[in-house]
C-alpha positions as CSV (number, residue, x, y, z in Angstrom):
1,M,81.0,97.8,112.6
2,T,84.9,97.3,114.3
3,G,85.8,95.9,111.2
4,E,84.4,98.4,108.2
5,L,86.6,100.9,110.8
6,F,89.8,99.0,110.5
7,R,89.4,98.4,107.0
8,S,89.5,102.4,106.8
9,I,92.1,102.9,108.9
10,D,94.2,99.7,106.8
11,E,93.6,101.2,103.8
12,K,94.8,104.9,105.9
13,D,90.9,105.6,103.3
14,L,90.5,108.8,105.8
15,Q,86.8,110.0,104.2
16,G,85.7,106.0,105.2
17,F,87.3,106.8,108.6
18,V,85.5,109.5,108.9
19,S,82.1,108.8,107.9
20,L,82.2,106.6,111.6
21,L,82.6,109.2,113.6
22,A,80.0,112.0,115.0
23,Q,80.1,115.2,114.3
24,D,81.3,116.0,118.2
25,C,83.2,112.9,119.0
26,V,86.5,113.2,120.9
27,F,89.7,111.7,119.6
28,R,92.2,110.3,121.7
29,F,95.7,108.1,120.4
30,G,98.1,107.2,123.5
31,N,99.0,109.9,126.0
32,Q,98.4,112.7,123.4
33,P,96.3,115.1,123.9
34,A,92.3,114.3,122.9
35,V,91.0,116.3,119.5
36,T,87.2,117.0,119.4
37,G,85.6,117.2,116.7
38,V,85.2,115.3,112.7
39,N,87.2,118.2,111.4
40,A,90.3,118.7,113.9
41,I,91.0,115.0,114.0
42,Q,90.3,114.2,110.5
43,D,93.3,117.0,110.5
44,Y,95.3,115.1,112.8
45,V,94.9,111.4,111.4
46,A,95.7,113.1,108.1
47,G,98.7,113.8,109.7
48,F,99.6,110.7,111.2
49,F,98.2,108.7,107.9
50,E,100.7,111.0,106.1
51,S,103.8,110.2,108.7
52,I,103.9,106.4,108.1
53,A,104.3,104.9,104.9
54,S,101.6,102.0,105.7
55,L,99.7,99.9,108.9
56,S,98.0,96.7,109.0
57,H,95.8,96.0,112.0
58,V,95.2,92.1,113.0
59,I,92.4,91.9,115.7
60,V,92.1,89.3,118.5
61,A,89.0,89.8,120.8
62,S,86.3,92.5,120.9
63,W,83.7,93.1,122.9
64,D,80.5,94.6,122.1
65,I,79.6,96.3,125.9
66,P,76.0,98.7,126.2
67,G,77.4,101.6,124.3
68,G,80.9,100.3,122.4
69,V,83.2,98.3,121.5
70,V,85.8,97.8,123.2
71,C,88.8,95.1,121.0
72,H,91.7,94.9,120.8
73,G,95.2,93.1,119.1
74,H,98.4,94.0,117.3
75,V,99.2,96.7,114.1
76,S,102.4,96.8,112.4
77,Y,103.2,100.1,111.5
78,T,105.4,100.2,107.9
79,R,107.6,103.3,108.2
80,H,108.9,105.3,104.8
81,D,112.2,104.0,105.5
82,G,110.6,100.0,104.8
83,S,111.3,99.3,108.5
84,I,108.3,98.1,110.3
85,L,107.0,98.5,114.6
86,T,104.3,95.3,116.0
87,V,102.4,97.4,119.2
88,P,99.2,95.4,121.2
89,F,96.5,97.8,121.7
90,A,93.5,98.4,123.3
91,N,90.2,100.7,122.0
92,I,87.4,102.0,123.7
93,L,84.0,103.4,121.0
94,K,81.6,104.4,122.2
95,L,78.9,104.6,120.6
96,S,76.2,107.1,119.9
97,P,73.1,107.2,117.3
98,A,75.1,110.0,115.4
99,G,78.2,107.2,115.1
100,I,81.3,106.8,117.8
101,S,81.2,109.9,120.3
102,D,84.6,108.6,122.0
103,Y,87.7,106.9,120.3
104,R,90.1,105.8,122.8
105,I,93.6,104.5,121.3
106,F,96.1,102.5,123.7
107,A,99.0,101.4,122.4
108,D,102.9,102.4,122.7
109,T,104.1,103.7,119.9
110,S,107.1,105.3,121.0
111,Q,109.3,103.8,119.1
112,L,107.4,105.0,115.8
113,Y,109.3,108.0,115.3
């Protein structure tokens, strides 16, 4: 599941990404306010994708836990000017039969913009 998730993100495949989410998913990126619901998450992530040229994740480790997945690695963001920021990240995903129901991203992107 994480392979498909990160592939959709790294390809900036918005439809592929949101297809993995439960309709009432709660999404929180770092210290930003939580966004709830697939439509709101789609709008949020579309704006994020537009704000960068590209991104690429390297998963270092992933653990299946009851009801979810925890993973960590490094993500490289390519800015529109071609410069790159690479930072460590950790994600916590709560899973339901309908898809990802809670998606938490922990990464320091304060130097991205």
